[in-house]
N, C-alpha and C positions, 0 to 999 in steps of 0.2 A: 503493500499499503504505499501510494508517496501521495504528498500534497505542495501547497510552493512552497516550503519547507525543503525539501528535499535538496533540496540544489548546492546547501548548507550544508548537509551529512560531515562530505569529509572535513569541514573544518573543527563540527562541532568533534567526531569524532579524536581529529588531531590532538583536540583544547583540553577535552577528555583524559585520553592518554599522557598529559603533561601533567596536570593537577595529580594523575598519581603516582608521581613519581616522587610527590610531597613538597613541591615548588610552590610559591604564593605566586596569583596569579599576577604578572604586573602589566595591566590593565583595568585593576579595577580595587584602587589602592583608595579610601581614606585616610584622608587629612585628619586627624579630629581635633586635634587645636593647633594654628598656626600664628607664628610667635612674630615673626619680620619673615620680609621678602627671602631672607634666608635659612629661617630656620623654623619647622614645626613638629607635631609628636604624631608620631602613628606607630599604631600602637601600644600605647605607653612609653613609647623613645622617642628624645631627641633627636633630631635628623637632620642633616644639612640642606640643601634642598638644590640641585642641581641639572633641575627639570621644567624649570615654571616659564621662561621664556619674558620671564622678570626682568628683560635687562637693564634695567634702568632704575630698579626699584622702588619706582614711585604707590606703589599698592597702599605702603602703611606710613605712604607723607602726613601731617599732620595739616597743613593746606591743603589740600583734595579731599583729606578724608570731612573736614571741616565744610568744605564745599558741599559735596555730597549732602549731608545733616542737615544742611540748611534749605538745598533742597525740595530734601523731603518734606522738608515740616513747611515750606511755603509750597510744593505745587503738586502733594499728594506721592502717592506710590508708583504714580502709571499713568500714560495717557488714556489706554485702551481705544486705540485709533491711527489710521494712518496718516501719512507724513501732509498728503494733499486735500484729508478731509481734516479731521481733530486730534488731529497727532503731533499737528507744532506747535513747540511753544517758545518762548521765550528763549529757554537753555539752545534748543538743538540750532537757532540763529546763531547764537552768542556762541557755541561749537565749532560753529559753521565757518564765524568770526575769527577764532584762535587760528582754524588751522589754515583759512587765506593770510593770517600774517604768518606765521611758523613757513611754510613755502612761498610764501613773496607773489602768489596765485589771484586772480582775478574772482575765481569761483571755486567754491568747496558744497561737498552735497555729502551727509552723512545717512549713512546704511546702516541697518540694526546688527548688524553681525561682517566682520570682514569676506567671510565666506558668501555671503549677500552684497558684499560692492564687488568681486570678481564676478559674481552669476550675474548680477544684474549688467555691470560694465558690458562685456563681451559676447553676452546676450540679444542682448541692444545698440552697440551699434555695428555691428556685421552682424548681416542679411541676410537673404535668399541671393546668391549671385557674386558674394562677395564670398574675400578668404578670412579667415582665422593662422596664422603662421606661429605655432611657438615651440619650445624644446620640449626637447621627451619628457624631462625632471621637472617638468609644472608640474606646481599643486594639483592638488584634487578640485580646488576650486573653482581650477584654471579650466580643467576639464568641463567639471560639471555648467561651464557658463559657454564654452564650444558645443554643447549634448542641449543646452536648452534653447539656442538662439539654428540658426538655419545655414548659417555661413561653412564656406567645406573646409575642409578642417586638412592642415599641412605640418609634418610635426620637423624636428632637424632635432639632427644630434648633439646632445648636452653639450652646452657652450659653446660651440663649433662654428667659428663665422664662416669659413669655408664652404661649413652646406647651409647655414642660412641664407647668403648669397646665391650659392648654387637654386636654390626651391625658389626662393623668392623670382630670379629669374626663366623658372620656367613655367607660371605664371602672365596670363594671361593684361600684357601693359594698363588694358584698359578698367580693369576689375578696380575696385578697390582693397584695400588688404588690411590688414589689422594686426601689428606684428608686436606677443605678449614675452616679456622678459621677467624673470624677477629678481630684486638688487644682493640678494642671497639666497640661497639657494636651500630648503629648511633641515634638509636629510644633510646633507657630509659639510653646512655649515662654508661652503663653497659660494664666492661670488659673479655675476656673472663680468664677459669683457665688455663694458659697456658703451667703451669708445671705437670701437672693430667694427661690433653690432649695430651703434647709430653709423657710419661710414658705411659700409652694406646696404643698409637696409635703403640711405639716398640716393644709394645707385639708381632704385627702382621707383618708380613714378606712380602716385595714387596710394601714399603708404606712409600710415599712423601705426607709433608705440604707446604699448603701453608697459609701465614698468609694476608691479608690484613690488611695494620695500616693505612687506610686515614685516620681515627683522633684520631690514635698516634705517630704519626711521628710529629717531635719538639717536643715534652713539657712530654715523657713519655721515660726515661733510663738518665743516668747520660750524655749521648753522642745525647739525645734524637732521637733517630732512631724508637721507640713506644715502645709498653707493652713489645713484645718478649725481650728488649734489659736489659727492668724494672724487669722482671720475672728472668732474666738469663738462660733467650733460646738463647742463638744467634747462639750456636752449632745443635741446633737438628735443625732447619728450613732449607727447603732445596730451599725460594723461598718467597722473599714480593714484596707485592704488593703496593702499593701510589697511591697517586694523588698528583700535585700542587698547587689543587683548595681548600687547606684546610689550614693547616698552614704554603705552601708557596707562599700562598696568588699569582697564576697566575693560571693557566685552563693547562692541561694536566698530564697523568700517568706517573707510569713504573714501571718496576719489575728489581729487583736485586737478584744474586745468585752467588754462589762457585761450579752450577755443570760443570764442565770442556768442556760438550759439549752443557751448551745456546746456545755460537753464534748460530747453525744451526739453530734457532728461527726466525732469521729475513727473511729468504729463507719460512719459512714453514707457519706463523704467519698470516692468512688472512688480521685480521682486523691491523694488523702493515705495512701488504703487499698494500694491497689496499685503502690503505685512505690517503688523503695529510698531506705531516707535520707539524708539529706546527710553526707557524712563526718565522723568528726572534727575534724580541724581545721578545716574549712569551720563548723563550728557554732562551735567553739571562737573563732573570730576574728569571726565576729559576734560570740560576745560581750562578745567584746572592745571592741569597735567600738563597738558601742549605749553599752555606758555611759561612753566621754569622750565621746562625741556630745553626753550630756546636760549636756557643762561645756564645749561651745564656743562660745560666743556671741560668745568673740575672733575665729575661723575664719566664722562667720557673716555678723558685721561685716565682712569682708575680701569674701567670696564678692560680698556683694549693693555695697561698693564696685567691685570688679571685671567687675560686670551693666551698671552703673551708668557706667563708663566705656564701656565696650565698644558698651553700647548707641548713645550721646550719640554717642561717633566715628564712630559705620558712620555713622548719620544724618549729621554733618557731610559728609564724604562722598559722599553721596549716595546709599547703596544706599538699599532698599525692606525693608524689614525684615516681620517677623510682629507687630508689636505696637507701638502709638507709642511708648510706654514701658516702660523695663524692668521685664518683670514675675516673672522667675526665670532661674536661670540657665541658662536655653535661649533662643540669639538665632538666632533663623533671618532666614536672609538669602535673599530673594525671588526669583528670574530669571525669565528671561522663557520660557526653553524647556529642552530636553534638553540643547538642541547646547550652551549657553551655557552651562548647570548646570555638564554635564562640563569644556568648556572653563578656566573660572574653578576648577573641584575642581582638577584637573590645574597649574593655573598656581600656587594657596595651594599644593599639593605641595610644585613642583620647586623652592620659594623655602624648604621648610622647615613647615610648615604644614599640619599635619594636622585639618580639619571631614572631619563626616559630606555626603556628597550622599542626599539623598534626591527621592524621584519615587512619583507613584501605582502600586498600590492603596494603600501605606505615609501616601501626602498624599492632601489632597482632589483631585477629579478637576480634570486641568490645571495641579498647581500644581505646580512640581519648586523645591524651596532646597538651601541647603548647613548645617547646623546647625550651628552651636555652642554648646556646657557646657561651661561655665565651672571655674574647679576653684579653693579656697578654699589652693591652692597655687600655684597663679600670682602672678607676683608684678608689683608695677605695672611694673614694665621690661621684663615679660613681654607684658602687657598692648599696654604702647607700641608692640612689636617687631611684634603681632599686629595690630597699626591697621597699621604701616609697608608692610607684607605685604600685607595688603585697599586699599590702594590703590594699589601695585605692578602685584599683577595685577588687578584690576578694569579701570584702565585699561590694562592688556596689551589682555585681554581685550574689552574697551567698553563693560563694563557701568556705566561712570563717565565722564565726563569728564577 
């Protein structure tokens, strides 16, 4: 007997076999108490957090928290409506104003999640007869945005400028094209060679660029705008998409742009039109956080110090990492298979360190890894402790000598 769940039987059996070995489920961790951006209580044990994407540590900033409390008192717990009807409050406009100031753009549009930002922008911009050209390692939200739209989809090899150029050259010159890139690719923590990619795209007519800076916002560039700012491509990117759930420290998504017709998207973008808007407390915390990130140069510098120290330390211990040099606040530790990845993840957790375990299809085929995401609030002492824990766990599991 089969039903609609039968397609998942292999995954269910794999999960049950894994848990039967006595390990904890890496995808069902509950944090009983969160004490700071870098510490939580998990199963009664104080645990260093190294898998939260809380890059700038804004979740416990006193000004950000107070802004949320004030909005909750003054505007209530939710909007109960869409942005285009009853769901736009003063705070939503203030949040968009903060984004425009942060990015130096004319327009900004806030979505209820970062996922919806990609879903909405890609599916709305590229329609029937158009083309979306995307990196093969693009985030699920980018692929889902392609699936929701009616455009033709063309993939190029990850971060391969030559392949991007070649595939663009095969498309009809008269067709409208949207190239979708990411500043930081979240699994391996590598960055896109944006200047070379922009140069390749500009060789082809009727082509626009959307750059997802979910994992770059906050600490790349002089103003923290992202990799596109760091690499001098600010005048070449047509749309920047991002999220509030990483460096901003709350939830939500956005797109900023200077395109003069941008505002029409509020009427035609289905994931924006047909979903409830963010609660007032959320947009208030986002706006407060974004305005503070404009002046967070010291935090950015410390985060880069943490990234270099952890990357160099793990390399010296003998771990295989996703990048040869520290390219972002994400450091991926590559393991041989799922059994080793789970064993290493469990050993780290028992020693008081939480990281993310990732496996296909979230990662490239055959790749199992532990993803570490550093925070500007990690102290130098915590980074040294993290390295000690990795050394102890790695030797116990047999990942390193």
